[in-house]
C-alpha positions, 0 to 999 in steps of 0.5 A: 390282659386285653378282653375280647367280645364277639360281635356278629354282623349280618347282611341280608340279601338274595344273591344268585349267579348273575350276569354282569351289567355295568357292575350290577348283577341280575338273576336269569334262569336257563331256557332251551328252544327247538329251531330248524334250518330248512333248505328247499333250494340250491339253485343259487350255487356255490358260495363261501358265505355262511348261513346263520340263525335266525336270518337264514333258517329258511330261504337259504339257496346256496351250498359250499361245494358239490361233485361235478355231476351234481345238478342244482340248476333246477329250482327246488331239487338236487339230482344227478347230471346225465354224464357222457363217458367213454372207454378206449382200448388201444394197448396190448394190455387192453386187448389181451383180456379178449377172446381170439379166434384166428386173430392175434395182437401185434405190437406192444403198448399203445402201438398194439393192434389186433390182426388176423393170425398169420397162417404159419405152419411148420416142418419139424424133423426128428431122428431118434436113432441112427437106424430106421425111424418112422412116424405112422399115426397122428391125432390132434386136439385144440392145443397139441399134436400126438404122433406115434410110430417107431424108433429103432433105438432098441426097437422102441414104440414111440409117442410124441406130444407137440405144440399145435402152434409151433411143433415143439415137444411138450416137455411135461409129457414123460419129461421130454415130450416123447414116450419110448417103450420097448417090450422086446428086442424085436420091433415095437411099432405104434401105428395109430392113436385116438384122443379124448379130453383126458387120455390117448389110446395107442395101437400097434404091435410089440415083438414078443412071440412073433408079434402081439397086438397091443392097445394102450391107454395113457394120460394125455397130460404126462404120457403115463400108462393108466394102470386100471386099463388092462395090465398096467395100461396095456392090453395084448392079443396074441393068437400065434406064438410065432406069427404077426398079430398087428393092430393097425387103426383105432376109433373111439366114441364116448365109451368104447374103442374099436380096433382093427388089424390082423391076427394069425390062425392058420393064415392071416385074418381080419380082426376087429375088437371092441373094448371098454375105454375105462378098463380095456375089457373086451366087448367083442372080437370079430375075426374073418378069414376071407382068403382061406389060405395059410400064406395069403395076405389079409388085413383090416387097415382102417376104421371109421365110425358113426353113432351106429355103424363101423366102416372097415377097409383093407385088403384080402387075397382072392383064393381063386385068382390069388390076387390081392383085392380091396375089401370094404365092410359095414358092421354094427357098432353094437355087436360087430355083426356084418351088414354088408361087404364088398370085395373089389378087384380093380386089377388082376394084380395086388390092390389094397385099401389103406384108409377111410373117412366118412361124413353123414352120407358118404365114405371116402376110401384111399389106397392103390391099385397095381396099374402102371406099377401101382397108382393112387385110387380114391373112391366115394361110396354111399354109407347106406349101401356102399354103392359108388357115387357116380357124380364123383369123377363120373364113376365114383372113382378117382385114379391117378398115376403120377409116375411109372413107379409105385404110387400109393395113397395111404391117408385121408382127412376131410372137412365139409368141402374137401378131402386131403389125401396123403401118400407117396409117388415115385420118380425112379427110386426116389419116393416123394411125399404127395398130398392132394386136395380134392373136392368132396363132391366131384373129386376134382383137384383144387387148383389153389392148393400146392401146384394145381391141387397137388403138393409134392415134397422130396426132402431126400433122394431116397424113400420119403412117405406120408404116414397119416394126415389130420385136419382142423379148421385151418391146417392139415397136420402130416406125419411120416418119414424121410430117408435121412439117416436111414429114415427119420420122423417128419411132422408138418403143419400146412395151410389147408388153403394152399398147402403152404407153410408161411407168408399169408394171413388167415382169411377170416377171424374174430376178436371179442372183448368186454368193457365194464362201464361200472354202472347201468348205462345207455350206450351212444356210439362206437368208434374205431380206428382201422389201418389199411395195410395195402397201398392200393385202394380197396372196395373201389371202382375205376373206369377203363377204356370204353367198349368200342360200341354201345352195349345193351341186352345180351351183353356178356363177358367171359375169361377163358381160363388163362392169358391176357384176354377177356371176351365180350358179346356186345348184344344190343341186337348185333353180332359184334364180338370183341376181346379186351387186353387186360395188360394193354387196356385195349379192345379188338374185334373178333369174328362176329357171331353167326347171327345177332345177339340180344337178351339172354345172350351168355358166354361160358368157358368150360375150364380148359380147351380151345372153346368158348360156348354161347347162347344167342338168346332173343331174336329181336328181328322175329321177336321170339326167343331162340334155341341157338347155341354156339361155340367159338374157337379161340385159336381159330377165331371161328364160330360153329353151331352146336346142338340147340337147347331143348328150351328157347332162351331169352331174358335171364338166360345164363351159362355156367361151368362147375369147375370140372367135369363134362357139363355146362349148365344153363338157365333158359330164362324167358320167365320159365323155370327151365334149367338144363345141362349140356354134355361137352363130349356128347354135344347133347342137352338134358333137362335138370330140376326146374328152378324154384320160380320163373327166371327172367331179366337179371337171371344169372349163374355162378360157380365158386371154383369148388364144392357141390353148388351152383348159385343163381339170381332169379332176377325178374324183379325179385331179390331171390337167390338160390343154390343148386346141388350138382350131386343132388339135382335139387334147388334150395333158397338162400338169403335174398339179396335185399334188392330187386334184381332186374336187367343187368343183374350179374354174378361172378366169383373172384377165384378164392375166398368166401364171397360171390359178387353181384350187380343188381341191375334194374337201373340201380348202382347197387353192388353187393357180395354174398358170404357163402359160409355166412349165407348173408349179403352186404353192399359194397361200393356202388357202381359208378353209374346205373346198370341195366340190360347187358350189364355183366361181370367177370373175374379173370382167374387171378389179379386184383380186379373184377371187370364189368360192362355197364350195359344199357344203364340209361334205359335207352340205346346202351352205353360203352362204359367198362369198369373194373372193381378192386375186389381185394377187400379187407373187411373189419366190422363189428357187432355189440352185445350188452348184459348186466353180468360180466359173463353175459349172455352175449347176443350180438347185434348191429346198428339196427338192433338185429343180428344180421347187420354190422358196424362198419363206420366209426361213430355209428350210433349204438341201438337203444336195445342195448341200453340199461346194461352195465357191460358191453362186449364188442366182437370184431370180424376180420376178413380178407380176400387177399391173404397177403394183407390183413385188416388191423384194429388199432383202437376201439372206443365205446361211448355211453351215458349214465348217471354217476355212481356216487356224488356229494353235495356239501351245504353251507356252514350254519351258525346257530349262534349258541355255543351250547347248541345241540343238533337234534334231528335230520329229515328230508324229502326224496324221490328214489327210482330203482337202484338209487339212494340218498344218505347224509352225514353231519359235522359240527364245530365251535365258534372261533371269532365268528367263523367255524373252529375245528370241525369234527369228523363227518359222522352218521348215527354211530360214527364215520362209517355210517349214514343217516338213511331215514328221511323221516328223521327216526335215527338218533343224532350222533352223541358228539353232535348233541352234547352241547359242546363245540356244536355251535356250527353245523353242516351236512353232506348229502350222498346221491348214488345211482346204478346208472339208469336213474337219478335220485332227487332231493327236494328239501332237508330240515335240521332241528337244533336246540337253541339255549337262551342265555343263563348268565355266566357260569360263575358270578361274584359280588363285592360288598360295601365297606363295613366299619367295626368302629373299633379304633384299635382294630378288631379280629374277624373270627368266622363267616357263614351264609344262609340260603339254598345250594342245589347239588353241584353248585358252589358258594365261596368267599374272600375277605379284605380288611384295612384300617382305612375306609378307602382300603387298600382292599386285598381279598384273601382266602384261607392262606392269605392269597388271592387264589384261595377261598373260604368255602362253607360246607353249605348254608348255615355252616360257619367257616373260621377266618384266618386271624393272621391276615385280618387282626387289628383292622377296623374296616373289612369287605367280603367278595362272594363267588357263586358257581352253577352246576356244570349243565348251567341248569341250577344256581345257588342263592344266598339270602344272609351273610353273617360275619363275626369279629372281636374287639 
């Protein structure tokens, strides 16, 4: 048996984890140092290169990328570029979000345009039954027509709701657009209707007990009765079980309904009721028996109210003369007490007032008197005392007997200037619809409406009549009946301008829309594309055949109402008088004036007849103004003197005829305030109210076809412009012309529309027009040459042209120049408003920043007063003097400048050269004006052979959704960027934001990072020298143990190789005999047994020691002694 003995082999050394260098291992502890990457300049621009530690810790002035509006060109800062932006609206989807007023979209897609609405009316008929059906009353709101009356299918009370635009029935109203109601087998008739925002109130009669007076309240949306009003929506008055109680008309205010008609108590009586709108309860009922007889006619037919009084009209029977007369009452709204009453008997026969309308000062009453088988009668009376207004057709009364049959006016609607009167006239047995348009001021027919102011419709050869008229800003709405099928309903919508149904555009309108710039902006200019729809040049002058001789002071033009000729005074201290053929473009001499004409010479035609009237003006020979006044017979080609003017006339003298009536009006000029009128029939003069200031050179008068006002230039080197109230005999100032008016100043009105045109004279080419409704002036195309004494304008009633004498435009002997101006102007102009709220407020201004100017040229600069706002709203104003054409807006572009809302700059990648790098802090210097900001995110990457590997996400302190916002670096860096793992490379992004008005500025940025000095490898190993046991037959290795220090988390392990040859081979093995297993003592001083299977009977051995640091590489084990035990 072989004996064993144990031998211990001890090796003493200090072994730690070491770095390998030429096969020798050295110990080196870890060291961490803070470094910074500081960037203060970006002006070198974009590069694909990278910055690296330590060479580029400072002085790096590149970046990897930036948004288009980041500005880096200024050394030492990053900011935003001021960028130009625009928005163009050109399609129907662009325009559709706007606000339209008498305008609309035509076309679709990019071919869409905004134009004036076509003033299209409609005519609808409805025959609910085969018997007599009549529409009696009408009311309108912004969207609908409400018509009431009767259909004879079971004697129905009928209410219809129709679209205001096209007259179609609104099917949501009682299911089919019409309410039909019958309480009896006798007639139920609705006579009148009034509406407010939520309800309609209808009055009339039902056929129970003779008939009953009825007031009902219905929901405006669906026509249902309002149950809380009276008895299930209806209130009844029944004073007699056998006779008629009828409600004819209704007016409402905010709280009450006022109903008029008749009841019966021993005879007909006027009846007036005031009821609560809410529940129909009675406030008062007034009955009056003006006739005092059981069989005498009496009824209150119509009512109009203001804030304190009611005005009721109708008829009653004079119990003495037994004739039916007009009755007009004025009563207090509060209690119905009578303030004043008028009984009027126009004739000894049957007369009646049927309807009434009021404005702030006057009442307008329509009806008939029995002259000539019944004739129309219209009266204008003062509200305060019911007195007739004598300026209205001379006596306050217009009578009109269009036929020998029965002619009756039964309805009226008014606006600020005109009345629209409806009814019928008769030709034999054929009654026709008749509608007249008259001036409120004087009762004159307006010739542009229908045929010379009258629209007659004769849909059938039987009895046709208007029932009632309502009006809005552009149209009148007429209900009535024609005799088709024993009478059918007829409802029409017609233009107020001419009474037509279709074929023309509205004369004016506007369109507004808002553009959102996205941030606060400074606006630069406005561009737009209009389309001219006329083949003719507009707003332009042309030269036509010159006058036969030079014209100077006293030159004047006039057109005598019809025909081919314009007549002219030459002036220039001559008696020469011409006429000009419009069609032939030729001049011809006419009989000379009785004496020479000079400054203050003027012509006028008084609307009809054979005579032109003339002022002579200044007598150059005697050097004095004159009172000479003539008239010229057009047919006789002769002159005759008329009564001299009461005031001598000279420079600034002017004549005008106000469309109708007996009077011609005159300025005396001559640096006086004298204003006169001439009675054509009486051949007499009378003074009128003096002008506001003295009139001289350039004084001129014009009357715009209709209304109460004559307009005047003062001249005398001033810009003053006035108007004169014919009815009030008063002058008031209007907007000044904007230019000094002198010799050659002249006015004309082109027959229709909103504009008066003016030459300013005074050796200027200025030509302007005045908006009557807007009370504002705007310049038009300049006259071809300067205008001076003898300058004159005229419009020949119809056609496209205004004609002009230049006069003494040279300031010398006069000129022969004669021009014409194409006035048929389509105007498209704009104003702009801006706000930081999408809802405004919107204060519109023009190019100079005021509300009185407009953008008329594309590319015009936008005033700076609109800057520093996010939203801009444009308003386009459309107008046309020729309603056959319309301005057309094809596209509009607003240009602005602003700082962009959000931009990004990305730094170059920075290589810390340390795979264990940690990002520690970010801080920067910034300048932040109002509503600007700068913020950052960071990303990191490992090294991939000298370039960044896979980048992390861009992160703020807690993740991808937030940012570093504290410029002093108070925010903790995201954990994934400071863990020392895969963070060798880092990069920042700066986010610069602005509301548009200002830019933020970044001056520098510093990123602090932790650079860790090398600490050796994470694992280390050592191979011993060869140990000889000197046992020739070999030995057995029993165990291995080590002495030293092993910090927590560190590892010490071994492998052993053995051989019988001192040169090996050396195969290092662990516990299982493989190279992948190890002998791992549990710690220093703890032996571990060696597996004899692999190391027995071997003379030589070696060991390999493996050392591992902790995972943070901050601690290393150290081995001082290694002890190996073997046996022989």
